Structures are given as C-alpha cells and as structure tokens.
KOLKOL-766400 format. One record per residue (C-alpha): residue number from 1; residue in three letters; x, z negated, y negated. Coordinates in pm, whole numbers, plus 32768, in hexadecimal, padded with zeros to 4 digits. Example, Ala and Ser with C-alpha at 12.3 -4.5 7.8 and 13.67 -1.06 7.14 Angstrom:
% residues 2
[1,'ALA',[84CE,7CF4,81C2]];
[2,'SER',[8557,7D36,806A]];
END
This chain:
% residues 162
[1,'MET',[CE31,3B1D,E6F4]];
[2,'ILE',[CF73,3BDB,E73F]];
[3,'TRP',[D04D,3B77,E613]];
[4,'PRO',[D0BA,3A1A,E67A]];
[5,'GLY',[D144,3AA4,E7C1]];
[6,'VAL',[D1F0,3BC3,E710]];
[7,'ALA',[D291,3AD2,E61A]];
[8,'ILE',[D30A,39E1,E726]];
[9,'LEU',[D386,3AE9,E819]];
[10,'GLY',[D416,3BB7,E6FD]];
[11,'PHE',[D4DF,3A89,E68F]];
[12,'VAL',[D567,3A4B,E7ED]];
[13,'THR',[D5B4,3BBC,E823]];
[14,'LEU',[D66D,3BD8,E6D7]];
[15,'GLN',[D723,3A93,E71D]];
[16,'ARG',[D7A3,3B10,E86B]];
[17,'ALA',[D7F7,3C6A,E7E1]];
[18,'SER',[D8BF,3BD1,E6C2]];
[19,'GLU',[D97A,3AE3,E7AC]];
[20,'LEU',[D9F7,3BF1,E899]];
[21,'PRO',[DAEB,3C97,E7A5]];
[22,'ILE',[DB74,3B3F,E74A]];
[23,'ALA',[DBA7,3AEB,E8BA]];
[24,'ARG',[DC4F,3C3C,E8F8]];
[25,'ALA',[DD38,3C11,E7CF]];
[26,'ASN',[DD93,3AB1,E83A]];
[27,'THR',[DDD2,3B26,E99E]];
[28,'LYS',[DEAB,3C47,E92A]];
[29,'ARG',[DF77,3B67,E842]];
[30,'LEU',[DFA4,3A56,E948]];
[31,'LEU',[E014,3B4F,EA52]];
[32,'ALA',[E105,3BF3,E95B]];
[33,'ASN',[E19F,3A9B,E91F]];
[34,'GLY',[E1E2,3A53,EA8D]];
[35,'ALA',[E099,39C8,EB0C]];
[36,'ILE',[E015,3A37,EC5C]];
[37,'GLU',[DEB6,3A84,ECD4]];
[38,'VAL',[DE4B,39D4,EE11]];
[39,'ALA',[DD36,3A1D,EF0B]];
[40,'SER',[DCA1,3B48,EE5B]];
[41,'GLY',[DBE9,3BC1,EF91]];
[42,'HIS',[DAA7,3B06,EF45]];
[43,'TYR',[DAA0,3B68,EDD3]];
[44,'PRO',[D9CC,3CA5,EE02]];
[45,'ALA',[D8C5,3BD5,EEB6]];
[46,'ILE',[D8B8,3AE1,ED91]];
[47,'VAL',[D88E,3BFE,EC9A]];
[48,'ALA',[D77C,3C97,ED73]];
[49,'LEU',[D6C7,3B4A,ED91]];
[50,'HIS',[D6C5,3B0F,EC1A]];
[51,'ALA',[D658,3C74,EBCF]];
[52,'ALA',[D541,3C5F,ECD2]];
[53,'TRP',[D4D1,3B0C,EC47]];
[54,'LEU',[D4B8,3B95,EAE7]];
[55,'ALA',[D40D,3CD4,EB5C]];
[56,'ALA',[D312,3C0B,EC28]];
[57,'LEU',[D2C1,3B3B,EAF5]];
[58,'TRP',[D28B,3C71,EA1D]];
[59,'LEU',[D1A5,3D00,EB28]];
[60,'GLN',[D0DE,3BC2,EB6A]];
[61,'ALA',[D0DD,3AEB,EA30]];
[62,'LEU',[D052,3BC5,E91B]];
[63,'GLY',[CEF1,3B64,E8BF]];
[64,'ARG',[CF00,3A1A,E97A]];
[65,'PRO',[CECC,38CE,E8C6]];
[66,'VAL',[CFFF,3810,E855]];
[67,'HIS',[D01C,36AA,E8D6]];
[68,'LEU',[D0B4,35EB,E7B3]];
[69,'PRO',[D150,34C9,E877]];
[70,'PHE',[D21B,35C0,E946]];
[71,'LEU',[D273,3684,E80E]];
[72,'ALA',[D2F3,3542,E76E]];
[73,'LEU',[D3C6,34FF,E8A5]];
[74,'PHE',[D44E,3661,E895]];
[75,'VAL',[D4AE,362C,E727]];
[76,'LEU',[D567,34EE,E78A]];
[77,'LEU',[D620,35B4,E894]];
[78,'GLN',[D68A,36AA,E786]];
[79,'GLY',[D725,358B,E6C6]];
[80,'LEU',[D7EE,3528,E7FA]];
[81,'ARG',[D848,3698,E82F]];
[82,'VAL',[D8D3,36B8,E6CE]];
[83,'TRP',[D98D,356D,E6EA]];
[84,'THR',[DA2C,35DA,E832]];
[85,'LEU',[DA92,3734,E7B8]];
[86,'ARG',[DB1F,36AB,E673]];
[87,'THR',[DBE2,35A5,E732]];
[88,'LEU',[DC84,36AF,E80B]];
[89,'GLY',[DCB6,3797,E6E1]];
[90,'ARG',[DDA5,38B2,E732]];
[91,'ARG',[DDBD,3836,E899]];
[92,'TRP',[DC4D,3881,E8E0]];
[93,'THR',[DC0C,39A6,E9C5]];
[94,'THR',[DB0B,3A07,EAC9]];
[95,'ARG',[DC1A,3A26,EBD2]];
[96,'ILE',[DCFC,3926,EC78]];
[97,'ILE',[DE3E,3944,EBB1]];
[98,'VAL',[DF5B,3850,EBEB]];
[99,'VAL',[E06F,381C,EAEE]];
[100,'PRO',[E19C,3796,EBAE]];
[101,'GLY',[E225,3656,EB1D]];
[102,'GLU',[E10A,3613,EA28]];
[103,'GLN',[E045,34D1,EA30]];
[104,'LEU',[DED4,34E6,EA7A]];
[105,'VAL',[DDEA,34B2,E953]];
[106,'ALA',[DD87,3343,E94C]];
[107,'ARG',[DCC5,3328,E806]];
[108,'GLY',[DB61,3377,E79D]];
[109,'PRO',[DA6E,337D,E8C1]];
[110,'TYR',[DB97,338D,E9B1]];
[111,'ARG',[DBCF,321A,E969]];
[112,'TYR',[DA8A,31D2,EA1F]];
[113,'VAL',[DA52,32EC,EB17]];
[114,'ARG',[DB43,33BE,EBE1]];
[115,'HIS',[DA82,3507,EBC2]];
[116,'PRO',[D99A,34F2,EA93]];
[117,'ASN',[D976,366B,EA78]];
[118,'TYR',[D8ED,367F,EBDA]];
[119,'LEU',[D7F8,3566,EB8E]];
[120,'VAL',[D77D,3633,EA66]];
[121,'VAL',[D758,376A,EB3D]];
[122,'ILE',[D69E,36A8,EC4B]];
[123,'GLY',[D5B4,3621,EB41]];
[124,'GLU',[D57F,3770,EA95]];
[125,'ILE',[D532,382B,EBD6]];
[126,'ALA',[D431,3725,EC36]];
[127,'VAL',[D39D,36CF,EAE3]];
[128,'LEU',[D372,3820,EA36]];
[129,'PRO',[D27E,38A3,EB3D]];
[130,'LEU',[D1C3,3758,EB22]];
[131,'VAL',[D197,3795,E9AC]];
[132,'PHE',[D0A9,38A7,EA1D]];
[133,'GLY',[D019,37F1,EB4B]];
[134,'LEU',[D0D8,38C9,EC42]];
[135,'TRP',[D119,37C3,ED50]];
[136,'PRO',[D163,38BB,EE6A]];
[137,'THR',[D263,3970,ED8F]];
[138,'ALA',[D307,3826,ED32]];
[139,'LEU',[D31B,37C1,EE9E]];
[140,'LEU',[D39B,390E,EF22]];
[141,'PHE',[D4B0,3937,EE21]];
[142,'SER',[D50F,37C8,EE34]];
[143,'VAL',[D547,37E4,EFAB]];
[144,'LEU',[D611,3926,EF85]];
[145,'ASN',[D6D9,388D,EE69]];
[146,'ALA',[D722,3755,EF37]];
[147,'ILE',[D7AF,382C,F04E]];
[148,'LEU',[D892,38EB,EF60]];
[149,'LEU',[D8FD,37B4,EEA1]];
[150,'ALA',[D95E,3707,EFE6]];
[151,'VAL',[DA53,3823,F023]];
[152,'ARG',[DAC8,3832,EEBA]];
[153,'ILE',[DAFB,36BF,EE7F]];
[154,'ARG',[DBBC,369A,EFC5]];
[155,'ALA',[DC9C,37BF,EF61]];
[156,'GLU',[DCCB,3739,EE02]];
[157,'ASP',[DD1D,35DA,EE78]];
[158,'ARG',[DE1E,3663,EF70]];
[159,'ALA',[DEBE,3730,EE5A]];
[160,'LEU',[DEC2,361C,ED55]];
[161,'HIS',[DF1A,34FA,EE3C]];
[162,'PRO',[E009,358A,EF42]];
END
C-alpha cells in the first residue's frame, strides 16, 4: 500500500519546507543585528545531501512496508528535534551564525549534549530509510552525512569556542 509512505514522507517534506523560511528569517535578523556567518563553503553540500536523501526516499519508499519500531524511533527523534529548535528559538538557523558576545545556549537538550540538533539529523538520516527497510540508503546517506558533519562540527566549534 502506498499511503503510509506518502503520509510519512509528506510529513517530513512539509516539516523541512516549513522550517526553511524560519531559518532564513532568523539568519537575516541575526546578521542584521551584528552576527556573522562562518564557514559557509560546505553549506551547499549539506543542502544537496538533504535534498538527495529526501528524493531517494520518495523514489524508493512508496509501496514498501512500514517497520513500526523504526517509525516509533523516528517519532522520538521528532520530539528531540522540536525540543532542540524551541530551545534555540530565534537563534535557530541552518547555517553557522555567531553572535559576538552572546553566551551559548545551555538549557534544554544543550544541558546534556553539545550538538543535539546534529544528533537528531544523524538519527533521522539513518532511521527514516529503515522505516521502509532501505538499509543501503540508510548506510549511504549516513556515511555521506558523517563526512559533512565532521567538517561542519569542526567549523562550528572553532567559531563558537575560539
């Protein structure tokens, strides 16, 4: 049956599409108030990876059975995603934006983990393909994501902890 896949992937697609204008607005406001963007060179590769991951899922997942334990794990990841984004609030963006002189966020999931948003992304990229039994897709995009996150996290840590 095709509808469970359409519902799940439709949700994720709408979620991402609705987050992008928020991230852009936050970025624009932060930059207008004196923040600076750091290490933007890898950003197009991150966008391409996420777009390719979602496209691959739309091409491969429809009509495949849904594995409920992985779907439950994905739902838990969405809870952590919402918690992380709400904690950052108007500071959340998809880019590395540094506000000179401001303290780093140290509440919410940031009390426990240095980069909770990246943990969510790692989980999502691995788990959503597994919801549909797509092990090779999960592995391929997880490896590519790990490469990009190694670059991004190093750049972010250098910018936030000079």
